C-alpha positions in Angstrom: 98.0 72.7 121.4 101.4 71.3 120.3 99.9 67.8 119.7 97.1 69.4 117.6 99.6 71.5 115.7 101.7 68.4 114.9 98.6 66.6 113.6 97.9 69.5 111.2 101.6 69.8 110.2 101.8 66.0 109.6 98.7 66.1 107.5 100.1 68.9 105.3 103.4 67.1 104.9 101.6 63.9 103.9 99.6 65.7 101.2 102.8 67.4 99.9 104.3 63.9 99.6 101.4 62.8 97.5 99.5 60.8 100.1 95.8 61.7 99.6 93.7 62.0 102.7 90.4 60.3 103.1 88.9 63.8 103.1 90.1 64.4 99.6 88.2 61.3 98.4 84.9 62.4 100.0 84.7 66.1 98.9 85.7 67.7 95.6 86.1 71.3 97.0 85.9 73.3 100.2 84.2 76.6 100.3 84.8 79.4 102.9 82.3 82.2 103.3 83.6 85.6 104.6 81.1 88.0 106.2 80.8 91.5 105.0 82.3 94.3 107.1 85.2 95.4 104.9 85.6 95.5 101.1 85.8 92.3 99.3 89.4 92.7 98.2 90.6 93.1 101.8 88.4 90.2 103.0 90.0 88.0 100.3 93.5 89.2 101.2 93.0 88.7 105.0 91.8 85.1 104.5 94.0 83.9 101.6 96.5 82.3 104.0 93.7 80.2 105.6 92.4 79.2 102.2 95.9 78.1 101.1 96.5 76.1 104.3 93.2 74.3 104.1 93.6 73.5 100.4 97.0 71.9 101.2 95.5 70.1 104.3 92.5 68.6 102.5 94.0 68.2 99.1 91.0 69.7 97.3 90.4 73.1 95.7 89.5 75.6 98.4 87.6 78.8 97.6 86.8 82.0 99.4 83.4 83.6 98.9 82.6 87.2 99.8 78.9 87.9 99.5 77.8 91.5 99.7 76.1 91.1 103.0 75.9 88.8 106.0 72.8 87.1 104.7 74.7 85.9 101.7 76.9 83.8 103.9 74.0 82.6 106.0 72.1 81.5 103.0 75.1 79.8 101.6 75.5 77.7 104.8 71.8 76.9 104.8 71.8 76.0 101.1 75.0 73.9 101.3 77.1 76.1 99.0 79.4 77.3 101.8 81.2 74.8 104.1 82.8 77.1 106.7 82.3 80.6 108.0 83.1 82.8 111.0 79.7 84.1 111.9 78.7 86.8 114.3 76.5 85.5 117.2 73.4 87.0 115.6 74.2 85.5 112.3 74.6 82.1 113.9 71.3 82.7 115.7 69.5 83.3 112.4 71.1 80.2 110.9 70.1 78.0 113.8 66.6 79.4 114.0 66.1 78.7 110.3 67.6 75.2 110.4 69.0 73.8 113.7 70.7 71.0 111.7 72.5 73.1 109.2 75.9 73.8 110.9 78.0 72.8 113.8 79.6 75.3 116.2 83.3 74.4 116.5 85.6 77.2 117.5 85.7 80.8 118.8 88.3 83.5 118.5 89.9 84.4 121.8 91.3 87.7 123.1 94.8 88.1 124.4 93.5 87.5 128.0 91.8 84.3 126.9 88.2 85.7 127.0 85.9 85.5 124.0 83.8 88.6 124.5 83.7 91.8 122.5 81.7 95.1 122.4 79.6 97.2 120.1 81.3 100.5 120.0 79.5 103.8 119.3 81.7 106.5 117.8 81.7 109.9 116.1 84.1 112.3 114.6 86.3 114.1 117.1 85.6 117.5 115.6 81.8 117.0 115.8 81.6 117.9 119.4 79.7 114.6 120.1 81.0 112.8 123.1 78.0 110.8 124.3 74.6 109.5 123.2 73.1 112.6 124.8 74.8 114.7 122.1 73.2 112.6 119.4 69.6 113.8 119.9 68.2 114.9 116.5 71.3 113.6 114.7 71.8 110.8 112.2 72.8 107.4 113.5 74.2 104.5 111.5 73.8 100.7 112.0 75.8 98.3 109.9 74.2 95.1 108.6 70.7 93.8 109.9 72.3 90.4 110.7 75.2 91.9 112.6 75.3 91.4 116.4 77.4 94.5 117.2 76.4 96.5 114.2 72.7 96.1 114.9 71.1 93.6 117.2 72.7 94.6 120.5 72.8 98.4 120.0 69.2 98.3 118.8 68.3 97.0 122.3 70.8 98.7 124.6 70.8 102.2 123.0 67.0 102.7 123.3 67.4 101.6 127.0 70.1 104.2 127.5 68.2 107.0 125.8 64.8 106.2 127.1 63.4 106.2 123.6 63.4 104.0 120.5 65.5 103.7 117.3 62.6 104.9 115.1 63.8 107.8 112.9 62.6 111.1 114.2 61.9 110.1 117.8 65.3 110.4 119.5 67.7 110.4 116.6 66.9 112.6 113.6 67.4 109.6 111.3 68.6 106.0 111.6 70.1 104.3 108.6 71.9 101.1 107.6 75.3 101.6 106.0 75.8 98.0 104.9 78.7 96.9 107.1 81.3 97.8 109.6 83.8 99.4 107.2 81.0 101.3 105.5 79.9 102.7 108.9 83.5 103.8 109.7 83.8 105.5 106.3 80.4 107.1 106.7 81.3 108.7 110.0 84.7 109.7 108.7 83.1 111.4 105.7 80.4 113.1 107.7 77.6 111.2 105.9 76.3 110.2 109.4 76.9 111.7 112.7 77.7 108.5 114.6 77.5 104.8 114.2 78.4 101.5 115.8 81.0 98.8 115.0 82.9 96.1 116.8 86.0 95.8 118.9 87.4 93.6 121.7 87.6 96.7 123.9 91.1 95.7 125.0 94.4 97.5 124.4 94.6 101.1 123.3 91.9 103.2 121.5 94.6 104.9 119.3 95.4 101.4 117.9 91.7 100.6 117.3 91.8 98.4 120.4 93.5 95.0 120.0 91.1 93.5 117.4 88.0 94.3 115.5 86.7 96.5 112.7 88.4 99.6 114.1 91.8 97.8 114.3 91.4 96.6 110.7 90.5 100.1 109.6 93.4 101.6 111.5 95.8 99.1 110.1 94.7 99.7 106.6 94.8 103.5 106.9 91.1 103.9 106.4 90.8 105.8 109.6 93.1 107.7 112.0 91.8 106.8 115.4 92.6 110.3 116.6 89.9 111.6 114.3 87.1 109.6 116.0 85.9 109.4 119.6 84.1 106.6 121.5 80.6 107.8 122.6 79.1 104.5 123.8 80.1 100.9 124.6 77.8 97.9 124.9 77.9 95.2 127.6 80.1 92.3 126.7 78.9 90.2 123.7 79.9 86.6 123.1 82.3 86.4 120.1 80.7 84.7 117.2 81.5 81.1 116.3 83.4 79.5 113.5 80.9 77.0 112.1 81.1 74.1 109.7 78.4 72.7 107.5 77.0 69.7 109.4 76.8 67.5 106.3 80.5 67.6 105.8 82.3 64.3 106.4 83.4 63.9 110.0 87.1 63.6 109.1 87.0 66.8 107.0 85.6 68.6 110.0 88.1 67.1 112.4 91.1 68.1 110.2 89.9 71.7 109.7 89.2 72.1 113.4 92.6 70.7 114.3 94.3 73.0 111.8 92.5 76.2 113.1 93.2 75.3 116.7 96.9 75.2 115.8 96.9 78.2 113.5 98.1 80.8 116.0 101.1 78.7 117.0 101.9 77.8 113.4 101.5 81.2 111.7 100.7 84.1 114.0 100.4 86.6 111.2 97.8 84.5 109.4 95.9 84.2 112.7 96.1 88.0 113.1 94.7 88.5 109.6 91.8 86.1 110.1 91.0 87.4 113.6 91.0 91.1 112.6 93.8 91.8 115.0 95.6 90.4 118.1 94.3 87.0 119.3 95.3 84.2 121.6 94.0 81.8 119.0 90.9 79.8 118.4 89.5 77.4 121.0 86.5 75.0 121.1 83.1 76.3 121.9 79.6 74.9 121.8 76.1 76.0 120.8 75.2 76.6 124.5 77.3 79.9 124.5 74.8 81.4 122.0 71.5 80.5 123.6 71.0 84.0 125.1 71.6 85.7 121.7 69.3 83.2 120.0 66.5 84.1 122.5 67.2 87.8 122.0 66.9 87.4 118.2 63.8 85.3 118.6 62.2 87.9 120.9 62.8 90.6 118.2 61.1 88.4 115.6 64.1 88.7 113.3 
């Protein structure tokens, strides 16, 4: 890790001294796509430090893009207008199934214990009296984004198995709706627009903090929700954390420099890593396509 951090630090120092990298001669800009899940302003703020570091590292203008939904990032990667993104496992599955040559899987965010799994978390208002899926019969349930792993794919499979029914509106749940993203689901539950919904968290640490990382932690940190006002009613089996991907057509040296930087980010700037990772993290470490083959098969089986 130290060696990799020194490589990234040396590259930044060289650029600052006016020594242009080979990367800067091969690309004119670098574009980072940020998945939906919170409002665009907060997504930009959370990732600004990463943007600035990479701009210094590569010596080219680096931009953040915050499409309204997950598919906007996916289509950007497929169309070559986005160079890097932290996708969910389901989003990567869609990207790969559409074009297996579009992106390279490079890194994954790790939890404090070194694992790279997380959970889909079902939750409701504390004052609703809902404490389990059994209490949700006839009530309104909210998914996030259709391309979200924890906000749709996994709960759409595991929850029907748990209830012995389907997710069709009017069968077990009174209604099933899409909110648009993780933050929107949290706000919809808080406001009473839906009775319960799902979002993501690493499932480690304390509930009252929003766990160590995830959408609940981000919402708690920003004051969107007081964790005492909501209660967990369901938790999925472990899900593989989604990968950071790079557009395959990028020059090899550009990819190598960005990967080296991100591997050393936690040691270099822990707060920046916290912002990017939506909470506490042990950093980013290498991962390969093989880790997502199960999710790819699940998505393929659903025909989505």
